[in-house]
N, C-alpha and C positions, 0 to 999 in steps of 0.2 A: 671255431664252435660249430659242433653238427646244428642242421636242421632242427631236430627235437627240441635239443636244447634251447636253441635261438626261441621257436615257440614257447616252452615254458617259461622262460625268461620274458616273454612279451606278456604272457597270461599275468604273472606274478606284479610286473610294473602295472600293467593294468589294472589289476585289483586295487594295487597300492595309490594309483592315480585315483581311481572311484572312491576310496576310504577318505582319502583327502578332500577331493570336491564335495562330497557328501557333509564333511565336516565342516566346510568353509560356508556351506549353505545352511547348514543348522544354526551356527554362528551367527552368520546375517540374520538369519528369520527372528533369532533370540533379541537381536540387537534392535531389530525394528519394533518387536514385541515393546522391549522394554521403553523405548522411544515413545510409541503411540500411548502406553501407559504414563508414562510421564507427560506428555504434553497434556492427558485428560486431568489430570491433577492440576497441571500449571491453570488450565482454563476453569476449573473448578475456582482455585483461588483468585483468579481476576474477576469471576462472576461474583464470589463473596466480596472483593475489596471493593468492587463498584456499588453494592449492595449495603456493604457494611455488617455484614452478617459472615461471620467464618464457619458456622456450626456444620456444612456441609463438606468443609475442606478437609481432605485427608493431612494432618499435621504430624509434625513433630518437634520435642521442644516446650510445646504447653497445649494444654487442652485447647478444643474450639472456643469453650465459653470463656477462657482465659485470655484468647488472641483475639477475641472480638471485644472484649473489656480493653485491652491495651491498646488495640484499634483504635476505639471509639476516644479512649483519652490523649491519643498523639493526634489527630487530626479534628478535635473538637474546636482547637482554635484558628481553622480555616472556615469555618462557619458552616451553614447548612447548604452545602454545595455537592454535587455527585461528580467526582472523579471520571474522567475516561481512561482506562487503563487496556492497553493493547499488549499481545504478545509479541516479544523478539524471538530471537533464536533460541532454541531448547536444544542441549547436548548431553549426552550419555555417555559415563566410560565405566564400565563395569556396573557396581553398584551405589555409582553416584552421578550425580547430574548438575547442571546448571540452567538457569532460564533468565533472562532479561524482562523486564514489565518496562512500557515506555508511557509515563503518565501525564497527565494534561488536566490541570485543576481550572476552571472557570471563575476566576475570582473577581468579581466587579466587570471594569472596564479591561481587564487584564486576563491572560491565561499562562500560567505557572507551569512549564515543562521540565522533565526532569525524568532519569532513566534509574532503576535498581535492578540491583542482579539477588537471584531466589537462589538457594542452595536445596538441591533435590536427594534424597535416598530411598534404595531401594528397601522395601518391606516385602521378601516372598514375590510374590507376584503383582504386587501395587507398588506405587511408588507414593511417598509425601515428601512434604514440604516443611523443610524447615523454618519455623516461624522467628522472628525476632522485629523488632523496629525498623531495622535496616530493609526489610520488604518493602517498607512507605517512604524511607529516606536513607539513603546509603550511608550516610555519617552520623543518624543515632544513637545514642547511646543510652543504656538501661534509664527510666524515668524521665528523658528529654521528650519534649513534645513539639509540636509546629503551631506556629500563629502568624496570620496574615493581617498586616495594617494596610488599611489602605491610605494613600496619600490624595488628599482630595483636589482637585484640579480648582484653580481660580477662578469663578465663573465670570464670563464675560461680560462687561459694563455696558448699559445703555447709553447711548451718548445722543446731547441735543445737538443742534443744527450747527453748533460753535464749536462741537468736539469736546464741550464740557461733559463730565459723567452726570447723567441723572440716575440713573440707577447704579451704586457702587457699594463696595464692602464698609460699612458704615458700624460703629460701636454700640452693642447691644448689651443686654444683662438678662439672663437668665434665672429666673426665681423657681423653687422647686421645694421637694423634699427629697432629701438622703434618708433612706431606712437602713444604712449600713451604721448608722451613728444612733439608733434609738430603738425601743422596742414598737411593737405593730400597734398598741393602742395610744402611745404617745405620738407617734406617725399621724396616727388619723387625727388627732386632736389637733396638732399642729398644724397639718391640711386645711383642717376648717379654720384656723385662724388665719393662716394665710390668704384663704382665698377669698375670707370676707375682706380682709387689710386691701386685696386688690382686686375687687369688684368683680370678680368671677363668682359662676356657679360653683357654690361650695359642696354640696350636696356631690355633686359629678365627680368633683374633684377628689372628695374624699373617697368615693367609690374606686376610683383610679389607684389611690394608694394603695387600699386594701387589698385589690386585686393585683398589684406587683409583689415580685419577689421581694423575700426578705433582705436583699443587700443592692433593691434598685434605688436607681433617682428618677423621681416622677415630676418630671416638667408641669407649671401651672402656667406661667405665661413668660414671653418675651417682650422686655419694652425697651425701645432706645435709651440709651446711656443718660440722654438728658432730661430724661422723662421717668428715671430710674432713683430712687432712695435705695443707694446701698447700703442703709442701714435698718430698712425696713424689717422690723421683727428678729433683728441680730439677736436677742435673748430668745428667742424661738427655739425651742430643740428641734433639731435634725433641717431647719430652715436653711436651705443653699443659695447664693447668688452668686452667678457665675460670669464673669466680662467673657464675651464673645464678638464674632463681629459677623455679619448677614448682610446681604445684598440688599437695600434699600433706597428708594427716593430721596428727594430732602426733605420732605414731609408725610406725614401718615395720609394716605389716602390721595398722593401727586398721582394724576393722569392715569390711578389704578384700574378704572374700566378697560382703559386702552392697553395699558401696559402690562397689566396683569401681578403676580406677585411670585415671590419664591417660597417654597416650604417643601415640606415631606411629601412624597409620593401618595396619592391616594390609591385607595384599592383598586378604582377603575384605571386609575393611570399604570400601576402596576401588571395590572390583568391586561390591557391592551398591547403593552409593551414586547409582549412574547420574550420574556426575560434577559431584555435589555435594561429595565428598570426594576431595584427590589425595595420592599418594604424599609424604609428609612432613608433612601435616597434623598437627596434635596434637588428638585427638579420645579420648573415653571409651572403656575398653576393658574392657566386664565391668560387673556391678552395675548401680547407678544411674548411675553418670558415663556408660554404654552407653546405656541406655534415655533417658535425659532429655539426649542430647549436644547436640541441636538447641537446646534451650535453653539449657543452660550455656555452650555455644560462642560464643554471641555471633556478631556478623557482623565479619569483619576488613576494615579500610580499606584504601585504596589510593591509593599517590602513583606518579603515573606522570611521569617526567622525562627531560628530554634531556641526555646524556652528552655534554659538549665532544670534540670531534676531540682526537685523540693530540697531547700538546704544547702545547696550549693551556692557559693559564692562567685560562680562566674557570671559572663555577662552573657545576654542573648548573641546568638551568631548569627549572622547574615545569609542566607542562600540567596537571595533574589532580590533584585530591585528594577522596577521601571518608574522613570519619571511622569509626572503628572502633565497632560499639555494643558494649559491654560485655554480658556472658552475663548471664541472669537466674539469682540464687541458688535453690536449691533448699534448702528449708524439709524437717527432719526433727523427729523427736520424741527423738532419740537424747540421752541424757545423758553427756558426755565424761567424769566421773568413774566413772559406773557399769559403763560400757562399758570403761574402762581396768581399772577393779577387777577385774569379771569376766574380761579377757583376760589379766590377770596372776595370777589363780587357776589360770588352766588351761594358764598355760605351760609348767609340767612334767608335765602329763599326757601319758602315751603314746599310749594309744590316741585314736581319734576322740572326739571331746567337744564339749560346747556348754552354754551359760548363756544363759537368755532371760530377761530382767526386764520383766513389763508393770504399768503405772498402773490399777487396778481402775477407778478412778473416771470415767477417760475413755478407756481403752482404750490410752493412749501406751505404745508399744514404747518402753523404758528403754535396754534393753541386748542385743545380740543376737550374742554370742562365740560363737568357733567357736577350739578349741585347735590347736594343729599337728599333731594327729595326723591332723586331718580333709583335710590335703592341701590346703587352700585352698580346699575344697567349704564351703559354705554349709549344713552341717549344723542349724545353729540354726532356721531359720525353712523349709528345705523338705528337712531330712533325712526319711528312710520309716522308722520302726522299731516294733516290737511294743512298745507302753507298760506291760507288764507289770502289776503290781500297784498303777501309780497310778490304772489305769484302774479301779481298785474305787471311787473316787470316784463315777464312771458308773454302774456297777452298783449302787450304792448307793441311788442317784436312782432307778434303776429297781425296786430293791425298795420304795423307799417309795412310790414310785407303786403297789406290788401290796399295800399294807396290811400291809407288814412293817416295823415301826419301829424306831429305834435302842434298845430296852431289850426288843423281843421275843428269842425265843428260838431260836437258829438253831444246827444241829450242825454241829461241829467234829472229825469224826474224822481219824484219823492219815493214812488214805489212802481214796480214794473211787475206783470203779470205773465208768466210762462206755462202753459199747458194747466191752467187751474192754480198753479203755487204763485205766491206771491213773495217777492222780494223786495228789499229795502235798503237804505242805506243803515249804518251805523247809528246809534241812539243820539251822538252830540256831533252829527255830520251838519257843518252849518249850512243856515239857512242859504245865503248868499251864493252858494255853490248851486244851488236847484235852477233848473233851466238849461238853455243854450249854451252849453261852456266849451273850451278846449280842452283837446285830448292832454294836453299839457297841465290843464287844471283836472281835469279828471282823475289823472294820475298824483297830484301833489295832494289834492283833498281826499282822494281814493273813493271816487262814487262806486259805487254798486251798479249802480242800475245802467250807467254810461257803459260800461263794460257788459253789461250782459245784454244789452239792446243791440250792441256791436256785434254779438255773437253770429247774427245771418250773414254778415259780412265777410266770415269765416270760411275760406274751403275746408272739407273733410280732411282731416290729418294735421291742420295747419297749429294748433297749438304744440303737439305734439312734436312735431319739426322746429317749431321756434325753441322749443324747450330743449330738443336735443343742440343746436346752434350755441345754446348757453349753459352746456353740459348738464343738464338734468335730464331725468328718466332714462338713461345710458348705462347699463352695467359695467364696470370696470373692475380689473383683478388689481387693486392697489396695494396687496399682501397684508391687507388687517381688514377687519370689519367695517365696509361702506355701504350703505345705501343710498342711491342716486335718485330714487325717487319714482314715480309712474304717474304717466298721462295717458290713461288708457281711452282708446276711443267711446265716445259716449253714446249709453244707451238711451235714447230720447232727447226733446230737446229741453225737458227740465236739467236732467244731466249734464247738458251741452252749456246751456247757460250758468250752472253753479260751476262748472272747470274753468269759465272766464275769470271766475275771481278766486280761485284755487280752493274749491269745497268739491262735492260729489266724491269720486274716487280719485282725484288727484292727490299724490302723497308724497312728501319730500323729509328728509333728515335735515338738520342745521347743517351740516356738512355739505349737502347739494344746495343749499339756499346759499350759503357763503362761497358756492362755486359759482352761482349765479350772479351774484354780485361781482368776484372777482373775473368772470368773463367778459362783464360789461367793462369792467376799468381797463383790461388790458385789451378790447377789442378782438376776442378770439374764445373759444371753448375751453376754459381751463383745466387742466387735468390736474386735481390734488395730488401730492407727494408727501408720505409719511416717511417713508423709508428709503433713501435717494439710492441704493444699492439694489431694490428692485425696480426692475424694470419692465415697464408696462407701457405696451405701446395705445394711444387713445384711439377709440373708436370714431372714424369720422363722422361728423354730420353731413346727413344730403345735403344739406343749404348750409354752408357755415356761417357765421356772423360775417358782414363785413364793416367796412371803416364806418362808412356812413351809417349803418346801422347802428353801430358801438355809439357814434359822438352823439347821435338822438336818443340813445337810452340814458348816455351820461346826461344830457339835458333834462330829462325829465325827471332821473334820480336828483337832479340839483334841486329842480323845482320842489318837491317835496320839503327840503331843507328851507330853502328861501321865504316860499310860499304856501305850504301844506302842513301835512302832520308830522313832520318830523323837524319843527320850528324848533325846537330843544336843542339841536345840535348846531346851529346856527352862528354862535358865536364862538364855537371852539377854534383856537391858534391853530396856524399849520394850512396845509392845501385844502382846498374846497371839498366840502363832502357832500355826499351824493347818498341816498338813503331811500329805502321805502318801509311802511308801517305795515302790521298784518295782522287780523283779529281773524280767527277760524273757529265755527261753533263745531261741537261736539256732545256725544252723548243722548241721553234721552230726557233730561232735564226741563221741565219747563219754569222760566226760559231757560236754553241751554248755555253751559258751560261754554266757555270760548278759549282756546289757545291765544298766547300772546306775541306777536313776533316782531322784530325789527332788523334789516340788513342794512349796511350800510358801508361806503368805501371812502379811502382818505389818503390819497397819495398811493403808496406800493402797499395797502391793506385792505382787505375784504373781510366783513366781520359780520356773524347771523348770531342774533342773542334769541331765544327760546324759553318759553315759561308755560309751561302745560295748560295752567289754568290761571287766566290773570283778567282785569278789566279790559285792557287793549294795547295793542303795540305801543302806543306812544306812551301811554302812562306805567305800563306794568315792564315792559323791554326797553324802553328808550332810554331810562334813567340809566339802567345798567349797562347800554352800549355806550351812551355819554361819558360815563365813569371809565370805561375800558378805554377809549380813544383817547380820553386825556391822561390819562395813565400811561400809555404805550407810547405816548408826545415825550413824555418825561424822560432826561436824559439817563 
């Protein structure tokens, strides 16, 4: 071949190569453009699926309106949830393509994940998505829908100190109106009849029934099975009685201010949960049930099924299942028998009242009962009241540390004046107790003036220090609401005098005073325990109780029973009883109203009884305490 021929051949080949390369580049640009358009169509689909509105999605096979309606029907059974949808691979081959979608449905405590494949079609310069129910779930046929069924976790029991369930699943009956069986007018008439028979607000229930959907079941009340009449209004149209089980304590109101209850989440709880709890979820309402709800509630399971098309004989088929995880039981130290005994004794007490029992040897809180007068409030462990003369146990310790012994003489005049304020003994104080008496006699007869007159012997901070040695006035985190009282530095001589007899700004709860009694009995600052698994380190007292001091205080409390205001306990069988009565003035009435207190120890049991308004510790609180100790001694 000549040089010219070679040149012409080279130019021809070069032109050919250039043409091929240019064609290849055009094809590549065309593929990239198609892919970008396809990806835009898939992105639009993803946004529409999340929003539940396909109006702006380029579709083939259905109009956006038709597809949106079908989408709503397919997912309605999953509830009011927004799925997370992410785009996977998008592939294009000529005028066809595919894309994958990764779905994540947050359904209660569980998340259902799956992947679908979407067909794509070229429409000129644009791309469209081929709509069908398989876009949502790959196995769906025409007319089939999805449904999510929650598998409710078994709530953890609340256990007594011996492991017996306190709160556990118990049989109940739900009464309500089933509107699917009757017309609207009949539903409202039956609702009023049912409400009146159950003793609930008839107008309010009728309004709820009227506002509910045509096929709704509207619940009126849930009753324990042993309290329910299953035949109640059985002939009334639409009335339904449905057996069920719910977590309940042994009796209505059993330790309710402390334990709380279980029921449907309030709007406030739902809002505070940041999506973890939804309307209709069953959660703890107050008390321990609320505080430890996350552990007690457990984790609900989930079952996602395909519901056959209407008219089909097919059974629902399962797509996804996750087992429920039962809640964790919550152990307490409560004694069911003692709690029940205490609540029974307070049942007929009109004013707010409480009874707390502690086991001194280990601090176990055995009973924390509130009477009906407390109005559902937790007076037993969180009430804040002047302890009155029960605080003289603390003042006695301070006096012992000031070198005033049980047999030392103190003055008990009929009255004493401090900075112009006159202090007297209680109305029926024994005349024989006036004059020069021993500290033991002053404690036994509860001589106010003797303690007030001895205040000058106490250095600054002595009362607070003595209180801390007996577990009073020192905050502790026990895992439940507990008030340990206060012994603030007095502001002036009058307040210092009042503090020695548990008045002024000195405050305590029944739990705190039971703790004082327990500390005397065990010879150390007892730390009450309600939740054995909740570890709490006691705040050490600056000047801990000594064995000699404990023995002296035990002697003083015993004298109250043998020779003083606690004689009503003297004939109780069993170990010797030590006690202290207390009366504390409060309010602005003339004469002032008085709190009634009594604390006692017997063997490995320490008890405090409080009545918000009573005649005196011995006459109002005393009989309740005596009955409790007598009942506690029964096998």
